[in-house]
Phi, psi and omega in degrees: 000140178253146180259341177211158178304134185215146178296159183230142170246118187249136177239118183250132182259132179279157019268142180204144180238120187048063180294136172227134169237133179257127171229121187059230181267009183245139175247118180265121184220151182213121178270085168197174185261137185242102186288167174302137179084357181252164176220144176253130178243119178257112194244097176280350177266346176286159175238106002281163180302144182227151164231108188242135177260128186240123188274183182295339181256003175090005177288141183244144171227131184288122186243017186296327177298345179269347188282141177277111182257352177057219183252014172113201179310135183058026176275346177098345177218041183264118189293344181244023180296138177286153177290129177290162174287160186092175178284149186221149176270142179235133184213163177225169183263012181202183178274020179274163172264153184203155174242145172243116182244114176286121183254114175285129187252137177246156180185176181218156181291149187287148182277133179269000000 
């Protein structure tokens, strides 16, 4: 359960084809294949936000172009949607394994 909106980092472990994870009312989806031994990291906490495919040997490729961004925040298919507060149901579109990491952000008010 979350008490405030927070960024999320999703990790999909291959094999997976066009993985999609639904959390609450939003679908996080990337149109790419994740081979066995590889992982796909959708990082909404990074600045800038990233979608990275990491192969079995640690090589990386940028897959941001394959991420579903809908029409942006709150569109229902925004790959970097922050997690809302409260309890949420989580499901996926396939038999792949995945991790959901809620990223707590720190900050302080700006000085005047």
